[in-house]
N, CA, C and O atoms as a printed pandas DataFrame, in Angstrom:
     atom_number atom_name residue_name chain_id  residue_number  x_coord  y_coord  z_coord
0              1         N          MET        A               1  152.330  -78.416  113.786
1              2        CA          MET        A               1  152.552  -77.947  112.150
2              3         C          MET        A               1  153.556  -78.147  111.411
3              4         O          MET        A               1  154.616  -78.594  111.850
4              5         N          LYS        A               2  153.341  -77.823  110.117
5              6        CA          LYS        A               2  154.531  -78.644  108.894
6              7         C          LYS        A               2  155.549  -77.447  108.659
7              8         O          LYS        A               2  155.326  -76.269  108.381
8              9         N          ILE        A               3  156.917  -78.233  108.891
9             10        CA          ILE        A               3  157.777  -77.326  108.805
10            11         C          ILE        A               3  158.358  -77.357  107.257
11            12         O          ILE        A               3  158.656  -78.311  106.538
12            13         N          VAL        A               4  158.419  -75.283  106.932
13            14        CA          VAL        A               4  158.187  -75.573  105.517
14            15         C          VAL        A               4  160.058  -75.097  104.886
15            16         O          VAL        A               4  160.563  -75.273  103.777
16            17         N          LYS        A               5  160.516  -74.608  105.878
17            18        CA          LYS        A               5  161.717  -74.582  105.391
18            19         C          LYS        A               5  162.641  -74.505  106.775
19            20         O          LYS        A               5  162.334  -73.979  107.845
20            21         N          TRP        A               6  163.767  -75.136  106.444
21            22        CA          TRP        A               6  164.694  -75.126  107.541
22            23         C          TRP        A               6  165.859  -74.032  107.521
23            24         O          TRP        A               6  166.633  -74.218  106.581
24            25         N          ILE        A               7  166.111  -73.153  108.169
25            26        CA          ILE        A               7  167.250  -72.435  108.531
26            27         C          ILE        A               7  168.470  -73.096  109.205
27            28         O          ILE        A               7  169.552  -73.083  108.619
28            29         N          ARG        A               8  168.325  -73.706  110.485
29            30        CA          ARG        A               8  169.324  -74.340  110.802
30            31         C          ARG        A               8  168.967  -75.583  111.341
31            32         O          ARG        A               8  168.223  -75.396  112.304
32            33         N          ASP        A               9  169.157  -76.667  111.152
33            34        CA          ASP        A               9  168.105  -77.980  111.783
34            35         C          ASP        A               9  169.030  -78.607  113.308
35            36         O          ASP        A               9  168.799  -79.705  113.814
36            37         N          GLY        A              10  169.820  -77.855  113.701
37            38        CA          GLY        A              10  170.674  -78.553  114.838
38            39         C          GLY        A              10  171.805  -79.738  115.014
39            40         O          GLY        A              10  172.476  -79.984  114.012
40            41         N          ASN        A              11  171.985  -80.250  115.832
41            42        CA          ASN        A              11  173.412  -81.151  115.330
42            43         C          ASN        A              11  173.204  -82.392  114.807
43            44         O          ASN        A              11  174.062  -82.825  114.039
44            45         N          ASP        A              12  172.283  -83.034  115.049
45            46        CA          ASP        A              12  172.196  -84.214  114.059
46            47         C          ASP        A              12  171.408  -84.134  112.847
47            48         O          ASP        A              12  170.836  -85.190  112.574
48            49         N          GLY        A              13  171.199  -83.066  111.955
49            50        CA          GLY        A              13  170.608  -82.866  110.951
50            51         C          GLY        A              13  169.385  -83.266  111.032
51            52         O          GLY        A              13  169.420  -84.187  110.216
52            53         N          LEU        A              14  168.232  -83.240  111.460
53            54        CA          LEU        A              14  167.120  -82.814  112.005
54            55         C          LEU        A              14  166.220  -82.815  110.744
55            56         O          LEU        A              14  165.223  -83.528  110.624
56            57         N          SER        A              15  166.757  -81.789  109.657
57            58        CA          SER        A              15  166.078  -81.864  108.182
58            59         C          SER        A              15  166.080  -82.919  107.492
59            60         O          SER        A              15  165.291  -82.660  106.584
60            61         N          SER        A              16  166.456  -83.932  107.341
61            62        CA          SER        A              16  166.404  -85.104  106.972
62            63         C          SER        A              16  165.183  -85.952  107.264
63            64         O          SER        A              16  164.703  -86.560  106.307
64            65         N          ARG        A              17  164.765  -86.045  108.139
65            66        CA          ARG        A              17  164.034  -87.054  108.872
66            67         C          ARG        A              17  162.864  -86.362  109.859
67            68         O          ARG        A              17  162.256  -87.117  110.619
68            69         N          VAL        A              18  162.566  -85.013  109.852
69            70        CA          VAL        A              18  161.670  -84.145  110.898
70            71         C          VAL        A              18  160.712  -83.101  109.781
71            72         O          VAL        A              18  160.809  -81.920  109.449
72            73         N          GLU        A              19  159.904  -84.063  109.477
73            74        CA          GLU        A              19  158.384  -82.872  109.033
74            75         C          GLU        A              19  157.911  -81.805  109.116
75            76         O          GLU        A              19  157.895  -80.809  108.393
76            77         N          ASP        A              20  157.217  -82.266  110.770
77            78        CA          ASP        A              20  156.532  -81.034  111.431
78            79         C          ASP        A              20  156.926  -81.001  112.820
79            80         O          ASP        A              20  158.002  -81.485  113.170
80            81         N          ASP        A              21  156.029  -80.395  113.736
81            82        CA          ASP        A              21  156.696  -80.157  115.210
82            83         C          ASP        A              21  156.254  -81.822  115.857
83            84         O          ASP        A              21  157.150  -82.394  116.476
84            85         N          ASP        A              22  155.325  -82.323  115.751
85            86        CA          ASP        A              22  155.031  -83.595  116.145
86            87         C          ASP        A              22  156.813  -84.742  116.340
87            88         O          ASP        A              22  157.305  -85.408  117.251
88            89         N          ASP        A              23  157.153  -84.451  115.124
89            90        CA          ASP        A              23  158.382  -85.137  114.471
90            91         C          ASP        A              23  159.636  -85.045  115.713
91            92         O          ASP        A              23  160.229  -85.811  116.472
92            93         N          LEU        A              24  159.596  -83.323  115.307
93            94        CA          LEU        A              24  160.548  -82.271  115.762
94            95         C          LEU        A              24  160.788  -82.872  117.716
95            96         O          LEU        A              24  161.855  -83.187  118.243
96            97         N          LEU        A              25  159.409  -82.848  118.357
97            98        CA          LEU        A              25  159.211  -83.284  119.632
98            99         C          LEU        A              25  159.842  -84.760  120.180
99           100         O          LEU        A              25  160.619  -85.092  121.075
100          101         N          ASP        A              26  159.116  -85.405  119.203
101          102        CA          ASP        A              26  159.874  -86.767  118.912
102          103         C          ASP        A              26  161.362  -86.627  119.277
103          104         O          ASP        A              26  161.900  -86.782  120.373
104          105         N          ALA        A              27  161.875  -86.307  118.129
105          106        CA          ALA        A              27  163.460  -86.487  117.960
106          107         C          ALA        A              27  163.972  -85.611  118.848
107          108         O          ALA        A              27  165.202  -85.630  118.831
108          109         N          ALA        A              28  163.311  -84.537  119.932
109          110        CA          ALA        A              28  164.121  -84.002  121.111
110          111         C          ALA        A              28  163.791  -84.773  122.114
111          112         O          ALA        A              28  164.732  -84.902  122.898
112          113         N          GLY        A              29  162.763  -85.388  122.441
113          114        CA          GLY        A              29  162.470  -86.436  123.377
114          115         C          GLY        A              29  163.763  -87.511  123.130
115          116         O          GLY        A              29  164.503  -87.606  124.109
116          117         N          ARG        A              30  164.051  -88.153  122.206
117          118        CA          ARG        A              30  165.118  -89.000  122.339
118          119         C          ARG        A              30  166.235  -88.443  122.441
119          120         O          ARG        A              30  167.139  -89.100  122.956
120          121         N          ALA        A              31  166.526  -86.970  121.950
121          122        CA          ALA        A              31  167.901  -86.640  122.469
122          123         C          ALA        A              31  168.211  -86.458  123.669
123          124         O          ALA        A              31  169.327  -86.524  124.183
124          125         N          LEU        A              32  167.072  -86.191  124.204
125          126        CA          LEU        A              32  167.144  -85.915  125.830
126          127         C          LEU        A              32  167.247  -87.155  126.210
127          128         O          LEU        A              32  168.297  -87.360  126.818
128          129         N          ASP        A              33  166.657  -87.947  126.108
129          130        CA          ASP        A              33  166.986  -89.135  126.742
130          131         C          ASP        A              33  168.104  -90.112  126.561
131          132         O          ASP        A              33  168.606  -90.892  127.370
132          133         N          LYS        A              34  168.459  -89.805  124.900
133          134        CA          LYS        A              34  170.422  -90.523  124.999
134          135         C          LYS        A              34  171.212  -89.324  125.348
135          136         O          LYS        A              34  172.318  -89.289  124.810
136          137         N          ALA        A              35  170.899  -88.299  126.146
137          138        CA          ALA        A              35  171.962  -87.471  126.974
138          139         C          ALA        A              35  171.620  -87.923  127.871
139          140         O          ALA        A              35  171.953  -86.953  128.552
140          141         N          CYS        A              36  171.159  -88.668  128.672
141          142        CA          CYS        A              36  170.252  -88.564  130.043
142          143         C          CYS        A              36  170.001  -87.294  130.818
143          144         O          CYS        A              36  170.454  -86.879  131.885
144          145         N          SER        A              37  169.117  -86.795  129.926
145          146        CA          SER        A              37  168.995  -84.997  130.752
146          147         C          SER        A              37  168.018  -85.384  131.904
147          148         O          SER        A              37  167.190  -84.509  132.157
148          149         N          TRP        A              38  167.964  -86.271  132.487
149          150        CA          TRP        A              38  167.754  -86.329  134.107
150          151         C          TRP        A              38  168.558  -86.238  134.972
151          152         O          TRP        A              38  168.258  -86.148  136.162
152          153         N          ASP        A              39  169.645  -86.243  134.551
153          154        CA          ASP        A              39  171.069  -86.413  135.233
154          155         C          ASP        A              39  171.485  -84.666  135.304
155          156         O          ASP        A              39  172.050  -84.143  136.265
156          157         N          ILE        A              40  171.182  -84.167  134.426
157          158        CA          ILE        A              40  171.732  -82.737  134.308
158          159         C          ILE        A              40  171.663  -81.876  135.440
159          160         O          ILE        A              40  172.611  -81.246  135.909
160          161         N          MET        A              41  169.951  -81.888  136.040
161          162        CA          MET        A              41  169.961  -81.323  137.527
162          163         C          MET        A              41  170.126  -82.307  138.346
163          164         O          MET        A              41  170.891  -82.077  139.283
164          165         N          GLY        A              42  169.474  -83.711  138.274
165          166        CA          GLY        A              42  168.897  -84.547  139.325
166          167         C          GLY        A              42  167.885  -84.518  139.551
167          168         O          GLY        A              42  167.165  -84.155  138.621
168          169         N          GLU        A              43  167.146  -84.898  140.990
169          170        CA          GLU        A              43  165.570  -84.923  141.167
170          171         C          GLU        A              43  165.326  -83.590  141.864
171          172         O          GLU        A              43  165.883  -83.115  142.853
172          173         N          VAL        A              44  164.211  -83.041  140.986
173          174        CA          VAL        A              44  163.926  -81.403  141.969
174          175         C          VAL        A              44  162.849  -81.888  142.137
175          176         O          VAL        A              44  162.264  -82.449  141.210
176          177         N          LEU        A              45  162.309  -81.779  143.424
177          178        CA          LEU        A              45  161.120  -81.545  143.994
178          179         C          LEU        A              45  160.904  -80.478  145.390
179          180         O          LEU        A              45  161.680  -80.488  146.346
180          181         N          PHE        A              46  159.882  -79.717  145.299
181          182        CA          PHE        A              46  160.862  -78.909  146.483
182          183         C          PHE        A              46  158.748  -78.088  146.799
183          184         O          PHE        A              46  158.008  -77.948  145.825
184          185         N          LEU        A              47  158.441  -77.846  147.743
185          186        CA          LEU        A              47  157.113  -77.420  148.400
186          187         C          LEU        A              47  157.957  -75.740  148.530
187          188         O          LEU        A              47  159.107  -75.402  148.812
188          189         N          ALA        A              48  156.823  -75.067  148.197
189          190        CA          ALA        A              48  156.553  -73.683  147.917
190          191         C          ALA        A              48  155.634  -73.024  148.796
191          192         O          ALA        A              48  154.615  -73.560  149.232
192          193         N          ASP        A              49  156.055  -71.696  149.087
193          194        CA          ASP        A              49  155.097  -70.810  150.489
194          195         C          ASP        A              49  153.487  -70.782  149.853
195          196         O          ASP        A              49  152.544  -70.501  150.593
196          197         N          ASP        A              50  153.303  -71.087  148.485
197          198        CA          ASP        A              50  152.032  -70.828  148.551
198          199         C          ASP        A              50  151.766  -72.412  148.801
199          200         O          ASP        A              50  150.545  -72.526  148.693
200          201         N          GLY        A              51  152.335  -73.717  149.090
201          202        CA          GLY        A              51  151.487  -74.797  149.572
202          203         C          GLY        A              51  151.669  -75.900  148.566
203          204         O          GLY        A              51  151.415  -77.063  148.878
204          205         N          LYS        A              52  152.028  -75.626  147.567
205          206        CA          LYS        A              52  152.252  -76.678  146.179
206          207         C          LYS        A              52  153.706  -77.011  146.221
207          208         O          LYS        A              52  154.664  -76.325  146.576
208          209         N          TYR        A              53  153.636  -78.226  145.774
209          210        CA          TYR        A              53  154.817  -79.107  145.308
210          211         C          TYR        A              53  155.042  -78.787  143.855
211          212         O          TYR        A              53  154.121  -78.706  143.042
212          213         N          TYR        A              54  155.861  -78.672  143.672
213          214        CA          TYR        A              54  157.183  -78.095  141.951
214          215         C          TYR        A              54  158.018  -79.513  141.640
215          216         O          TYR        A              54  158.313  -80.277  142.559
216          217         N          THR        A              55  158.236  -79.683  140.759
217          218        CA          THR        A              55  159.090  -80.432  140.441
218          219         C          THR        A              55  159.744  -79.759  138.964
219          220         O          THR        A              55  159.050  -79.321  138.047
220          221         N          GLY        A              56  161.418  -79.801  138.993
221          222        CA          GLY        A              56  162.088  -78.879  138.166
222          223         C          GLY        A              56  161.963  -80.011  136.597
223          224         O          GLY        A              56  161.263  -81.011  136.757
224          225         N          CYS        A              57  162.456  -79.871  135.546
225          226        CA          CYS        A              57  162.643  -80.793  134.687
226          227         C          CYS        A              57  163.592  -80.000  133.650
227          228         O          CYS        A              57  163.785  -78.788  133.741
228          229         N          VAL        A              58  164.117  -80.756  132.735
229          230        CA          VAL        A              58  164.981  -80.253  131.618
230          231         C          VAL        A              58  163.909  -80.983  130.652
231          232         O          VAL        A              58  163.458  -82.088  130.952
232          233         N          GLU        A              59  163.432  -80.130  129.180
233          234        CA          GLU        A              59  162.566  -79.994  128.592
234          235         C          GLU        A              59  162.716  -79.425  127.035
235          236         O          GLU        A              59  162.592  -78.204  126.940
236          237         N          PHE        A              60  162.926  -80.035  126.006
237          238        CA          PHE        A              60  162.596  -79.006  124.506
238          239         C          PHE        A              60  161.211  -78.267  124.325
239          240         O          PHE        A              60  160.207  -78.928  124.062
240          241         N          MET        A              61  161.167  -77.088  124.447
241          242        CA          MET        A              61  160.042  -76.351  123.490
242          243         C          MET        A              61  160.101  -75.638  122.349
243          244         O          MET        A              61  161.110  -75.006  122.041
244          245         N          ILE        A              62  159.043  -75.676  121.633
245          246        CA          ILE        A              62  159.063  -74.730  120.327
246          247         C          ILE        A              62  158.339  -73.850  120.506
247          248         O          ILE        A              62  157.152  -74.162  120.589
248          249         N          SER        A              63  158.747  -72.192  120.663
249          250        CA          SER        A              63  158.410  -70.968  120.513
250          251         C          SER        A              63  158.471  -70.478  119.559
251          252         O          SER        A              63  159.103  -70.959  118.618
252          253         N          GLU        A              64  157.795  -69.305  119.503
253          254        CA          GLU        A              64  157.735  -68.423  118.262
254          255         C          GLU        A              64  159.245  -67.717  118.301
255          256         O          GLU        A              64  159.580  -67.033  119.268
256          257         N          ALA        A              65  159.978  -67.907  117.353
257          258        CA          ALA        A              65  161.490  -66.771  117.372
258          259         C          ALA        A              65  161.401  -65.672  117.566
259          260         O          ALA        A              65  160.362  -65.089  117.253
260          261         N          ASN        A              66  162.265  -65.126  118.043
261          262        CA          ASN        A              66  162.361  -63.432  118.249
262          263         C          ASN        A              66  162.967  -63.012  116.586
263          264         O          ASN        A              66  163.909  -63.563  116.017
264          265         N          PRO        A              67  162.231  -62.041  116.124
265          266        CA          PRO        A              67  162.436  -61.708  114.878
266          267         C          PRO        A              67  163.968  -61.311  114.683
267          268         O          PRO        A              67  164.424  -61.673  113.598
268          269         N          GLU        A              68  165.113  -60.433  115.783
269          270        CA          GLU        A              68  165.999  -60.133  115.622
270          271         C          GLU        A              68  166.963  -61.301  115.618
271          272         O          GLU        A              68  167.957  -61.303  114.892
272          273         N          TYR        A              69  166.535  -62.684  116.761
273          274        CA          TYR        A              69  167.132  -63.637  116.057
274          275         C          TYR        A              69  167.262  -64.089  115.166
275          276         O          TYR        A              69  168.359  -64.471  114.760
276          277         N          VAL        A              70  165.834  -64.246  114.342
277          278        CA          VAL        A              70  165.902  -64.797  112.883
278          279         C          VAL        A              70  166.941  -63.919  111.744
279          280         O          VAL        A              70  167.597  -64.328  110.787
280          281         N          GLN        A              71  166.778  -62.689  112.262
281          282        CA          GLN        A              71  168.103  -61.995  111.084
282          283         C          GLN        A              71  169.143  -62.107  111.657
283          284         O          GLN        A              71  170.118  -62.189  110.910
284          285         N          ASP        A              72  169.377  -62.152  112.940
285          286        CA          ASP        A              72  170.910  -62.583  112.982
286          287         C          ASP        A              72  171.465  -63.662  112.286
287          288         O          ASP        A              72  172.526  -63.568  111.668
288          289         N          CYS        A              73  170.561  -65.043  112.384
289          290        CA          CYS        A              73  170.986  -66.000  111.989
290          291         C          CYS        A              73  171.048  -66.407  110.017
291          292         O          CYS        A              73  171.594  -67.306  109.377
292          293         N          LEU        A              74  170.096  -65.089  109.586
293          294        CA          LEU        A              74  169.943  -65.217  108.207
294          295         C          LEU        A              74  171.103  -64.566  107.905
295          296         O          LEU        A              74  171.833  -65.213  107.154
296          297         N          THR        A              75  171.664  -63.108  108.368
297          298        CA          THR        A              75  172.682  -62.764  107.859
298          299         C          THR        A              75  174.084  -63.250  108.169
299          300         O          THR        A              75  175.052  -62.822  107.540
300          301         N          GLU        A              76  174.215  -64.346  109.358
301          302        CA          GLU        A              76  175.501  -64.984  109.483
302          303         C          GLU        A              76  175.541  -65.767  108.420
303          304         O          GLU        A              76  176.571  -65.912  107.761
304          305         N          ASP        A              77  174.442  -66.342  108.152
305          306        CA          ASP        A              77  174.230  -67.563  107.028
306          307         C          ASP        A              77  174.888  -66.856  106.011
307          308         O          ASP        A              77  175.970  -67.215  105.547
308          309         N          GLU        A              78  174.194  -65.741  105.606
309          310        CA          GLU        A              78  174.930  -65.019  104.201
310          311         C          GLU        A              78  176.120  -64.688  104.358
311          312         O          GLU        A              78  176.889  -64.919  103.425
312          313         N          GLU        A              79  176.762  -63.888  105.891
313          314        CA          GLU        A              79  178.240  -63.892  105.651
314          315         C          GLU        A              79  179.036  -64.989  105.747
315          316         O          GLU        A              79  180.221  -64.846  106.049
316          317         N          TYR        A              80  178.491  -66.253  105.501
317          318        CA          TYR        A              80  178.834  -67.680  105.640
318          319         C          TYR        A              80  179.283  -68.408  104.345
319          320         O          TYR        A              80  180.308  -69.053  104.123
320          321         N          ASP        A              81  178.174  -68.103  103.520
321          322        CA          ASP        A              81  178.322  -68.402  102.170
322          323         C          ASP        A              81  179.208  -67.717  101.528
323          324         O          ASP        A              81  179.911  -68.197  100.639
324          325         N          ASP        A              82  179.270  -66.161  102.041
325          326        CA          ASP        A              82  180.198  -65.411  100.644
326          327         C          ASP        A              82  181.535  -65.922  100.761
327          328         O          ASP        A              82  182.397  -65.588   99.948
């Protein structure tokens, strides 16, 4: 999906180089690699009571924003601009 308007663009000024969700996921992946994200939890692998093996990982996900969060950010930004 194409990004139409940035409200907040993270710590690295993503708006100057990210135009769509693919770019954003690529940038997030590079940031996670740079931060050695695999070291945050260490290697996680376990057998669960359902007989399946599971692994844990640190990741960046894009999900629909809660409307209350959006409104809080917009209100905070308006107060900051005043």
